[in-house]
Every structure is written in C-alpha cells, then in structure tokens.
N, C-alpha and C positions, 0 to 999 in steps of 0.2 A: 533837362536831358532825362528821358524816361527809360533808358536802358537799365536792365538789372545789372548788379555789380559784376557778375560773371562776364557779361557782354562788354562792359566798360573795360575790365582788365584784358579781355581777349583782344579787343580793338587796339588798346594801348600796346600790347605786346606785338601785335601785327605791325603797328606803325613805328614803335620805338625800340622794341626788343625787351626781353625779360629783365635784363640787367638794369636798363634805364627805369623800368617800372619799379624794380626793387629800390632803386635810389629814391624815386618819387614817393614811394610808400614808406621810406625810412626803415627798410629791413636789410639785413646783410646778406641774405641768401635768396636766390631765385626760386628756391623750393617754396617759400612763402607765396611767391606770385603764382606758382602752379596750384597751390592750395586755394588761393582766391578764385582761380578759374574754375575750381571744382566745388564751390559752395561756402568756403570759409570767408567770413567778412573781414576785410582789412580795417585797421584802426583809423586809417586816414582816407576813408572812402571819399570824402568831400574834396580832398586834394587830387585824387585820381580822376574824379569826374571833371574837375576843372582842367587837369592836364590833358584829358582827352579833348575837351573843347578847344584848347589851344592847338593841340597837334592837328586836329581836323581843319582848323583855320589856315594853317601854314603849310600843310602837306599837299603835295601833288597827288591826285587820286591814284592809288595803287603803288605809291612810292614814298616811303617814310624817310628818305635820305635828308631832305631839307629839314624836316621836323627834328630828326636826331641831331643834326648839326646845330639847329637853333637852340635846342634844349641844353647843349653842352658847350656852346660858344659863348665867349664874353660878348655882352650886348651893350652897345653904346647908348641905347635907350634906357638902360638900367644901370647907368654909371659903371659899365663894364662888368657887372655881376653876371653870373651864369644862371640862367633861368632854372635849371634842374635843382641847383643848390639852394636857390631862394625858396623854391617849393618845398624842399626837404627841411630846411633849417629855420624858416620863419613862419609865423602864423599866417594862414591864408588871408585873413582880413587885411594884413599889412601889405601883402605883395600882389593881391588879386588885380587891382586897378592898374598898377604899373606893368604887370605882365600882360594884361589884356591889351593895353595900349601898344606895347612893344610887338605883340603878335599881330595886331591890326596894321601896324606900319609895314611889316613884311608881307602881309596878305594883300596889301594894296598894290604891291609891285607885281607886274606880270612875270610869270615864271616860264 
C-alpha cells in the first residue's frame, strides 16, 4: 500500500471512525488520531496500514458499517476473538494471517 500515513489514517477514519482508529493505534484519545492526520507519525503505523487493507476488503464502497461491525464483533474464524482487540493487543506477525483469512471469508460473500 503506497498511501502516505496521513491518507491511511484519513481513510480509516472515514471507514471506521476516529474512536476505532484510536483503539487500533492503541491510544486512549482521538486527539492522537487527529494529530496523525496532520503529520505526526503513529507508533503502530504497520498495524494501521494492515487495518486499512482489511477494512477495504470487507467494506461496501462508501459505507463502513460492515467493516465497523466486523472489527468489533466476535469472529468465529478467530475463535470468537474481536479483530480490533487482536490488532491492538497482539503483535501483528501473530495475528496477521488469521485476520486476513477471516476478512477474506467475509469478502467472499456477496453483500
């Protein structure tokens, strides 16, 4: 993904909302998300890039409802874990493959 970080964060906010982006970035305030959109680098940029990839796979163009529900719903493909919390709490290399597989399973179904 060749977007700069400001664009990544903006697209995530557009799809998922600033509160969800804050959770994914492991910060407690959406003020940090606003700062990321204006040039400050997040510490977990790799997680945010991957989250955008997932969100784009599962969202309906112009509507982030499905993506928001997916990120915060318990997921049977992930042993009922919540994708947003896996991204926040676990190293990306541990959860990347299972999250990608779970996103692919939902993306394969017509919406």
